[in-house]
C-alpha positions in Angstrom: 85.2 101.5 103.4 83.8 98.9 100.9 86.4 96.6 99.3 87.3 97.5 95.8 86.1 95.1 93.1 88.5 94.6 90.2 87.1 94.7 86.7 88.3 93.8 83.3 90.1 95.0 81.2 91.0 97.6 83.8 89.6 99.0 87.0 88.8 102.7 87.4 89.9 103.6 90.9 87.4 105.5 93.1 89.8 108.5 93.5 91.0 108.3 89.9 93.6 106.5 87.8 93.4 103.0 86.3 94.5 99.6 87.7 95.4 96.7 85.4 96.0 93.2 86.9 98.9 91.5 85.1 101.3 88.6 85.4 103.8 91.1 86.9 101.2 92.2 89.5 99.1 95.3 89.6 100.1 98.2 87.3 98.6 101.6 88.0 98.2 104.3 85.4 98.1 107.8 87.1 97.9 108.4 90.8 95.7 111.2 92.0 96.0 112.2 95.7 95.3 109.4 98.2 94.7 106.6 95.6 96.8 104.5 98.0 93.6 104.3 100.1 91.9 102.6 97.2 94.6 100.0 96.7 96.4 99.2 100.0 94.1 96.4 101.0 93.8 94.7 97.6 94.8 91.0 97.6 98.2 91.8 96.0 98.6 95.1 97.9 99.6 98.5 96.7 101.0 98.4 93.1 104.8 98.5 92.7 104.6 99.7 89.1 103.2 103.1 88.2 102.9 104.6 84.8 102.9 108.4 84.7 100.3 110.0 82.4 101.3 112.4 79.6 99.7 115.3 81.6 100.1 114.8 85.3 99.0 118.2 86.7 95.6 119.9 86.4 96.4 123.6 86.9 92.8 124.6 87.0 92.1 122.3 89.9 95.6 122.5 91.4 95.8 118.7 91.7 98.5 116.3 90.6 97.4 113.0 89.1 100.8 111.5 89.7 101.1 111.7 93.5 103.6 108.9 94.3 105.0 109.9 97.6 102.7 107.8 99.7 102.8 104.6 97.5 106.6 104.9 97.7 106.5 105.3 101.5 104.1 102.3 101.8 106.1 100.0 99.5 109.4 100.9 101.1 108.7 101.2 104.8 105.9 98.6 105.2 106.5 96.2 102.4 110.3 96.6 102.1 109.9 96.9 98.3 111.0 99.3 95.6 108.5 101.3 93.5 108.9 101.3 89.7 108.0 104.5 87.8 107.4 104.2 84.1 107.9 107.6 82.4 109.7 109.7 79.9 113.2 111.0 80.5 111.8 114.5 81.1 109.3 113.2 83.6 112.1 111.3 85.4 114.0 114.6 85.8 110.9 116.3 87.1 110.1 113.6 89.6 113.6 113.3 90.8 113.3 116.8 92.1 109.9 116.2 93.7 110.9 113.0 95.4 114.2 114.3 96.7 112.5 117.3 98.3 109.9 115.0 99.9 112.0 112.1 101.0 115.3 113.9 101.9 114.6 117.6 102.0 116.7 120.3 100.4 120.2 119.5 99.0 121.6 122.7 100.5 120.7 123.9 104.0 121.6 127.1 105.7 119.3 128.0 108.6 121.5 130.8 110.0 119.2 133.5 108.7 116.1 131.7 110.1 117.2 132.2 113.8 117.3 135.6 115.4 120.8 134.9 116.8 121.9 132.8 113.8 124.0 129.8 114.5 124.5 131.0 118.1 120.8 130.7 118.8 119.7 128.4 121.6 118.3 125.2 120.0 120.0 125.8 116.6 120.1 122.4 114.9 122.5 120.6 112.7 119.6 120.0 110.4 121.7 118.2 107.7 122.9 115.7 110.3 119.4 115.1 111.5 118.2 114.5 107.9 121.1 112.2 107.1 120.2 110.2 110.2 116.6 109.7 109.0 117.9 108.8 105.6 119.6 105.8 107.2 122.2 105.6 104.4 119.6 105.3 101.8 119.3 107.2 98.5 116.6 107.7 95.9 117.7 104.6 94.1 116.8 102.5 97.2 113.2 103.7 97.0 112.4 103.9 93.3 113.6 102.7 89.9 112.7 104.8 86.9 111.8 102.7 83.8 112.1 105.0 80.7 110.1 104.8 77.5 112.5 104.2 74.5 112.5 106.1 71.2 109.5 104.0 70.1 107.6 105.0 73.2 107.8 101.5 74.7 109.0 99.9 77.9 109.3 96.3 78.8 109.1 94.9 82.4 109.3 91.1 82.7 106.5 89.8 80.4 104.8 93.2 80.1 105.2 95.7 77.2 103.7 99.2 77.6 103.3 101.5 74.7 102.6 105.2 75.1 100.3 106.8 72.5 99.2 110.4 72.2 96.0 109.9 74.1 96.2 106.3 75.5 98.5 103.5 76.7 98.6 99.9 75.4 99.7 97.1 77.7 100.6 93.7 76.3 101.0 90.8 78.8 102.8 88.0 76.8 102.5 85.5 79.7 98.8 85.9 80.0 98.3 86.6 76.3 96.3 89.7 77.0 96.2 93.2 75.5 94.7 96.1 77.4 94.1 99.7 76.1 94.1 102.3 78.9 92.9 105.9 78.6 95.7 108.5 78.6 93.7 111.1 80.3 93.6 110.6 84.1 90.5 111.8 86.0 90.4 112.5 89.7 87.7 112.3 92.3 88.6 113.6 95.8 86.9 111.4 98.4 86.5 112.8 101.9 84.1 112.7 104.7 82.1 116.0 104.6 80.6 115.6 108.1 77.4 117.4 109.0 76.3 120.5 107.0 75.4 123.3 109.4 71.8 124.5 109.0 73.0 128.2 109.2 76.2 129.7 107.8 79.2 129.2 110.1 80.1 132.2 112.1 83.8 132.1 113.1 84.3 132.2 116.8 86.7 134.4 118.8 88.7 131.2 119.3 88.2 127.8 117.9 89.9 124.8 116.3 88.2 122.8 113.5 89.8 119.4 112.6 89.8 118.9 108.8 91.2 115.4 109.2 92.4 113.5 112.2 94.4 110.7 110.5 97.1 109.8 108.1 97.5 109.3 104.4 97.4 105.6 104.9 94.0 105.5 106.6 91.1 104.8 104.2 88.5 105.4 106.9 89.3 108.9 107.9 90.4 112.2 106.3 94.1 113.1 106.2 95.3 115.5 108.9 94.9 119.2 108.8 93.0 121.8 110.8 91.8 125.4 111.0 92.6 127.8 113.8 89.8 130.4 114.3 91.3 133.4 116.0 89.4 136.7 116.4 86.7 135.5 113.9 89.3 134.8 111.1 90.5 131.4 109.9 94.1 130.1 109.6 94.5 126.8 107.7 97.3 124.6 108.9 98.5 122.2 106.2 95.0 122.0 104.6 94.1 118.7 102.9 93.3 118.6 99.2 89.8 120.1 98.4 89.4 121.7 101.8 87.8 124.8 100.2 85.1 122.6 98.6 84.6 120.9 102.0 84.2 124.3 103.6 81.4 125.2 101.2 79.6 121.9 101.7 79.8 122.4 105.4 78.2 125.8 105.1 81.5 127.7 105.9 82.4 130.7 103.7 86.0 130.2 102.4 86.4 134.0 102.7 86.8 133.6 106.4 90.2 132.0 105.7 92.9 134.6 105.4 96.2 132.7 105.8 97.9 129.3 105.8 100.7 127.9 108.0 102.7 125.5 106.0 104.8 123.2 108.2 106.6 121.0 105.7 106.7 119.5 102.2 105.3 116.0 102.5 102.3 115.5 100.2 99.7 115.1 103.0 100.7 118.6 104.2 101.5 120.6 101.1 99.1 119.4 98.4 96.1 121.3 99.7 98.3 124.4 100.2 99.2 124.4 96.5 95.6 123.9 95.5 94.6 126.8 97.8 97.1 129.3 96.2 95.7 128.6 92.7 92.2 129.6 93.8 90.7 133.0 93.3 92.1 135.6 95.7 95.6 135.8 97.2 96.3 134.1 100.5 99.1 134.7 102.9 101.5 131.8 103.7 103.6 131.8 106.9 106.6 129.5 106.9 110.4 129.6 106.8 112.6 130.4 103.8 113.8 126.8 103.8 110.3 125.3 103.7 108.9 127.7 101.1 111.8 127.2 98.7 111.4 123.5 99.0 107.7 123.9 98.3 108.4 126.0 95.2 111.1 123.7 93.8 108.7 120.8 94.2 105.7 122.4 92.5 107.8 124.1 89.9 109.0 120.6 88.9 105.4 119.2 89.0 103.7 122.0 87.1 106.5 123.6 85.0 105.2 127.0 86.2 108.3 129.2 86.7 109.3 129.7 90.3 109.1 133.5 90.0 105.5 133.2 88.8 104.6 130.8 91.6 105.7 133.3 94.2 103.3 135.9 92.7 100.3 133.7 93.5 100.5 134.3 97.3 101.8 136.6 99.9 104.8 135.1 101.7 105.7 136.0 105.3 109.1 134.4 106.1 109.2 133.4 109.8 112.3 133.6 111.9 112.7 131.4 115.0 113.0 133.5 118.1 110.7 136.3 116.8 107.0 136.8 117.4 104.4 137.2 114.7 101.0 138.6 115.2 98.4 136.8 113.2 94.7 137.7 113.7 95.6 139.3 117.0 97.5 136.2 118.4 101.2 136.1 119.1 102.9 133.2 117.3 106.3 131.7 117.7 107.9 129.0 115.6 110.5 126.2 116.0 111.8 123.3 114.0 110.5 119.9 115.0 112.5 116.6 114.7 111.4 115.0 111.4 112.9 113.5 108.2 112.7 116.9 106.5 112.5 120.5 107.9 109.2 120.6 109.7 107.8 123.6 111.7 106.0 123.5 115.0 104.4 126.6 116.5 102.8 128.0 119.6 100.6 131.0 120.1 99.0 133.0 122.9 95.7 134.9 122.6 94.3 136.8 125.5 94.3 134.3 128.4 94.6 131.1 126.1 97.7 129.4 124.8 98.2 126.6 122.2 101.1 124.4 120.9 101.2 122.4 117.7 103.9 119.7 117.5 103.8 119.4 113.7 105.1 116.0 112.4 107.6 115.3 115.2 109.5 112.5 116.7 109.0 113.2 120.4 110.8 110.7 122.6 113.4 111.6 125.3 115.2 108.2 125.0 115.7 108.8 121.3 116.8 112.4 121.9 119.5 111.0 124.3 120.7 108.4 121.7 120.9 111.0 118.9 122.8 113.4 121.2 125.3 110.8 122.2 125.9 110.0 118.5 126.6 113.7 117.9 123.5 114.2 115.7 121.8 116.7 118.1 123.7 119.8 119.2 123.9 120.6 122.9 121.2 123.2 122.9 119.1 121.4 120.3 119.0 118.4 122.7 118.0 120.6 125.7 115.4 122.4 123.5 113.8 119.1 122.3 113.7 117.7 125.9 111.9 120.9 127.1 108.7 120.5 125.1 106.2 123.2 126.1 103.7 121.0 127.9 102.6 124.0 129.9 100.2 125.3 127.2 96.5 125.1 127.9 95.7 123.4 124.5 98.2 120.9 123.1 97.8 119.5 119.6 100.3 116.6 119.2 100.8 114.1 116.4 101.2 110.4 116.8 102.3 107.6 114.6 105.0 104.9 114.0 108.6 105.8 114.6 111.1 106.7 113.3 109.3 109.7 111.8 106.5 110.1 114.4 105.8 110.0 118.1 104.6 106.7 119.6 101.1 107.0 121.1 102.4 104.8 123.9 104.8 107.6 124.9 102.0 110.2 125.0 100.0 107.9 127.1 102.7 107.8 129.8 102.6 111.6 130.3 101.2 112.8 133.6 97.4 112.8 133.6 97.2 116.6 134.1 99.1 117.0 130.8 97.2 114.2 129.0 94.0 116.1 129.8 95.2 119.0 127.6 96.6 116.9 124.7 94.5 116.5 121.5 96.0 113.7 119.3 95.9 113.7 115.5 97.6 112.0 112.6 96.6 108.6 113.9 93.9 106.1 112.8 91.1 105.6 115.4 91.9 101.9 115.7 95.4 102.7 117.0 94.2 105.1 119.7 94.3 103.6 123.2 91.0 102.8 125.1 92.5 103.6 128.5 93.8 107.2 128.4 93.2 110.8 129.3 94.3 111.9 125.8 91.7 113.2 123.4 91.5 112.0 119.8 90.7 114.8 117.4 87.3 114.6 115.8 86.7 115.7 112.2 84.1 118.2 111.2 82.8 121.7 111.6 80.2 120.3 114.0 83.1 119.1 116.3 84.8 122.5 116.4 86.6 123.0 119.7 85.6 126.3 121.4 88.0 127.1 124.2 86.9 129.7 126.7 88.7 133.0 126.2 88.4 136.6 127.4 87.4 138.9 124.6 89.9 141.6 123.5 89.0 145.1 124.6 88.8 146.3 121.0 87.0 143.2 119.6 84.3 145.2 117.9 86.8 147.6 116.2 88.8 144.6 115.0 85.8 143.1 113.3 85.1 146.4 111.5 88.7 146.5 110.3 88.4 142.9 109.1 85.4 143.8 107.1 87.2 146.8 105.6 90.2 144.6 104.7 88.0 142.0 103.0 86.0 144.3 100.7 88.0 144.5 97.5 86.8 148.0 96.5 88.3 149.3 99.7 91.4 147.2 99.9 93.8 149.7 98.3 92.5 152.6 100.4 95.1 154.4 102.6 95.1 153.4 106.3 93.9 156.9 107.1 90.5 155.9 105.8 90.1 153.2 108.5 89.1 155.8 111.1 86.4 157.2 108.7 85.1 153.7 108.1 84.7 153.0 111.8 82.8 156.2 112.3 80.4 155.9 109.4 79.3 152.2 109.5 76.2 151.0 111.3 75.4 147.4 112.2 71.9 146.2 111.2 70.2 142.8 111.8 67.7 141.3 109.4 65.7 138.1 110.3 65.4 135.3 107.8 63.0 136.2 105.0 63.3 140.0 105.4 63.3 142.0 102.2 66.4 144.1 102.7 66.2 145.9 99.3 63.1 146.4 97.1 63.6 146.6 93.3 63.0 149.9 91.6 63.2 151.9 94.8 65.8 154.7 95.4 69.2 153.5 96.8 70.0 154.9 100.2 72.6 152.4 101.7 75.6 150.3 100.9 75.7 146.8 102.6 78.6 144.5 103.7 77.5 141.1 105.0 79.1 140.2 108.3 77.2 136.9 108.8 74.5 135.0 107.0 73.4 134.8 103.4 71.3 136.9 101.2 69.6 136.2 97.9 69.7 138.9 95.2 66.6 138.2 93.0 65.2 139.6 89.8 68.5 140.7 88.3 68.4 141.2 84.5 71.1 140.9 81.9 71.4 144.2 80.0 69.0 144.1 77.0 67.3 140.9 78.1 63.6 140.6 78.8 62.5 140.7 82.4 61.3 137.1 82.4 64.9 136.0 81.9 66.0 137.5 85.2 68.3 135.5 87.5 69.4 135.5 91.1 72.6 135.4 93.1 73.6 134.5 96.6 76.1 136.4 98.7 77.7 135.6 102.0 80.2 136.9 104.6 82.4 139.9 103.5 80.5 140.2 100.2 78.7 143.5 99.5 75.9 144.9 97.5 74.0 148.2 96.8 76.9 150.3 95.6 75.8 150.6 91.9 72.6 152.3 92.7 74.4 154.9 95.0 77.2 155.6 92.5 75.0 155.8 89.4 72.1 157.5 91.2 69.7 155.0 89.8 66.9 152.9 91.3 67.7 149.5 92.8 68.0 146.8 90.1 67.0 143.8 92.1 65.3 142.6 95.3 67.5 141.4 98.1 66.2 138.9 100.7 67.7 137.5 103.9 68.0 133.8 103.2 69.2 133.3 106.8 69.4 135.6 109.8 71.8 138.3 108.5 74.1 140.8 110.2 75.2 143.6 107.9 77.3 146.7 108.1 75.6 149.6 106.3 76.8 153.0 105.2 74.3 155.6 104.1 74.5 157.2 100.7 76.1 160.6 101.5 78.8 159.0 103.7 79.5 156.2 101.2 79.9 158.6 98.3 82.2 160.8 100.4 84.2 157.8 101.6 85.0 156.4 98.1 86.2 159.8 96.7 
């Protein structure tokens, strides 16, 4: 990544926000996601002073322009310094909630309802004791200091006076005798590696794993961690990074292939993309525990001021209970709590003759487990459960990073070779990955999707038809009794690239659902507009066309061409009209 050149009177950061060099060091106005990657290698390092903008959440984009978690972590853990947050009293109250949830987890913890056998369940943790251990006796005041604007909308830090206006800020540096006016509106520009764009639309496999990012929020060279599980031709996002939907489109992957999210915990590098996803068009299903989802809601209620009740209406929530199985896209999932600074979920699944384990953010070290057990922090069965990590799975996705919050890569590299050969490591910069190892470093990009061998389910074809039925909005509210009719009346048809699938002004005889590929609908006209003003549209997987002509008994209103090789489900006119009655 090229070194950032500072400019006067202020520097517009590549990812958004503004940086002013002063006699008190760098002062940053606004902080969109991952701006720490812009500043961490500057001569004076990451700023210690941040000024919150008047508006710090863009609801339309689902992005905060005041993401301070990672600058706070960096300043505290790596530089041993406190972060100063310049803001109003109301913003302080909002951010206190956000930072407490992120740094220390929920104030109140009761996991008894999240285990099948309650507090008597094997592995039931004393989660509060674990969190207190990671806190190390520290509180929020050890990490940050809030500096509040006074009644004149001014603050003073050393030789710096900052004034807040309606649409701008004014900074006066008395030592350097300099005045700087800074815009009040903070833009954002998400920077991420898009990888290779597939020449043809991506067709989800029976089983696959696509890495959305292999590294950490402190690595300017690589995308932040997250991945997609492809199971039975449907996608499950795990802690998606910010702008992952846009990345999917650029990689030629239809976002409609994603039907759910697994949210493991509420650190910014894991939950920011999840919140952005739920604000997009169409509801998504989130799987996590009550503890994690309520922490998530408290955090984003504080950031956005959207009422908690309204936030819950934006997605479908499936509360997971540890010790129970959940069937997602035909795979059997089971969940557990990892060892981390806040509640963090790991999970495993089995699908046909394959199995998978995801560690989540997790401190995995038997020597540390022993020490925590001897100190009374780990319960008896929690200690045994942590020692018995399920290394037997055929595919192991395990994080790595610096303790005390993460697993040392050195420990993973001491595992027996037959285990290392099944371990895929993520959440670690490439430069920290050992040269001599049997471990595999996760590689970003749709072109690097892992395709494990798996035996197809007996009913794979039927499952795909039911997926199509579920993804077509005009059928979504139909009773389940209609599913059998749908399976009986659909036909699968293949159209090579360039084929005219529908000719304009001809009688309508079929309804189409695209299973794979893209079509171009050309020659469409706005009502009352001349023919020369016609326009075109493009449709992809699970989108449909041809229904209007059948319902209205009118000629086709446009030409439809196969832009790529296309597989479509079709229903002839009599069956379609009978089906929708």
